[in-house]
C-alpha positions as CSV (number, residue, x, y, z in Angstrom):
1,M,-41.1,-25.1,11.2
2,H,-43.6,-22.7,11.3
3,V,-45.0,-23.8,14.4
4,K,-43.7,-23.6,17.9
5,K,-44.9,-25.2,21.3
6,G,-47.6,-22.9,22.6
7,D,-49.2,-21.8,19.2
8,T,-52.6,-21.8,18.7
9,V,-53.4,-24.4,15.2
10,R,-56.2,-25.3,13.2
11,I,-55.8,-29.2,11.5
12,I,-56.2,-28.8,7.8
13,A,-56.4,-32.3,6.9
14,G,-57.1,-35.9,8.3
15,K,-59.3,-37.1,10.9
16,D,-59.7,-34.1,12.9
17,K,-60.0,-31.9,10.2
18,G,-61.3,-28.3,11.1
19,K,-60.8,-28.7,14.8
20,E,-58.5,-26.1,16.9
21,G,-56.1,-26.4,19.6
22,E,-52.5,-25.3,21.3
23,V,-49.4,-27.2,20.4
24,I,-48.3,-29.4,23.4
25,R,-45.2,-30.5,21.8
26,A,-42.7,-29.6,18.5
27,I,-40.7,-32.3,17.0
28,P,-38.7,-30.3,14.5
29,Q,-36.4,-33.7,13.5
30,R,-39.6,-35.7,12.7
31,E,-41.4,-32.6,11.5
32,R,-44.5,-33.6,13.6
33,V,-46.2,-31.6,16.5
34,V,-49.1,-32.9,18.8
35,V,-52.0,-30.9,19.5
36,E,-54.2,-31.0,22.6
37,K,-57.4,-32.9,22.3
38,A,-56.4,-34.2,18.6
39,N,-55.2,-37.0,17.0
40,M,-56.7,-39.4,20.1
41,V,-55.4,-42.8,20.1
42,K,-55.9,-45.8,22.3
43,K,-52.7,-47.0,24.2
44,A,-52.4,-50.0,26.2
45,M,-50.3,-49.2,29.5
46,H,-48.6,-51.5,31.8
47,P,-49.4,-50.6,35.6
48,T,-46.5,-48.4,36.7
49,Q,-46.2,-46.4,40.1
50,Q,-47.4,-43.3,38.4
51,N,-50.5,-45.4,37.1
52,P,-51.1,-48.6,39.2
53,Q,-54.2,-49.4,37.5
54,G,-52.8,-49.7,34.1
55,G,-55.2,-50.6,31.1
56,I,-56.1,-48.7,28.3
57,I,-55.5,-44.6,27.9
58,S,-56.4,-42.4,25.2
59,I,-53.4,-39.8,24.5
60,E,-52.6,-37.3,21.5
61,A,-50.9,-38.9,18.7
62,P,-48.2,-36.5,16.6
63,L,-49.2,-34.7,13.4
64,H,-47.5,-33.9,10.4
65,V,-46.9,-30.0,10.4
66,S,-48.0,-29.8,6.8
67,N,-51.5,-31.0,8.1
68,V,-51.7,-27.7,10.3
69,K,-52.0,-23.7,9.8
70,L,-51.2,-21.4,12.1
71,I,-53.8,-19.2,13.8
72,C,-52.9,-15.5,13.7
73,P,-53.3,-13.7,17.2
74,E,-54.3,-10.5,15.4
75,C,-56.5,-11.5,12.5
76,K,-57.7,-14.7,14.4
77,E,-57.4,-16.7,10.8
78,A,-55.4,-19.8,9.7
79,T,-52.8,-18.3,7.9
80,R,-49.4,-19.4,6.4
81,V,-46.4,-17.8,7.7
82,S,-43.2,-15.7,5.9
83,K,-40.2,-14.7,8.1
84,R,-38.2,-11.5,8.0
85,I,-35.8,-9.8,10.2
86,N,-37.0,-7.1,12.4
87,E,-35.5,-3.9,13.7
88,N,-33.4,-5.8,16.3
89,G,-31.6,-8.1,13.9
90,K,-33.7,-11.2,15.1
91,K,-36.0,-13.4,12.6
92,V,-39.9,-13.2,13.1
93,R,-42.5,-14.9,11.8
94,V,-45.1,-13.0,10.1
95,C,-48.8,-13.6,9.1
96,K,-49.5,-13.6,5.4
97,K,-53.0,-12.3,5.9
98,C,-52.7,-9.0,7.9
99,G,-48.8,-8.8,7.6
100,K,-48.3,-8.7,11.4
101,D,-45.5,-10.1,13.3
102,I,-46.5,-13.1,15.3
103,D,-43.6,-13.3,17.3
104,K,-43.3,-10.8,19.9
């Protein structure tokens, strides 16, 4: 996947198009990511020890990874990502717009 936990992304499709946020969780098996304060859905919760009141709460639902674009930390633009091997022999992500390494 082209995004990881902690990356800042822009949503490019769906009801939250244009919003930006941090990736809270990446789910590579299902090709989905959870972005903070985006794709909010209501969920009915039973009362539990942690939530004795129960009731309806709002949580972030997963988005398909194709609906988000990574925001480059260098040029601050939403960009596509390529990969290359750096001088240490480690695979790194590279910004397609400015050419700088995203992974340090």
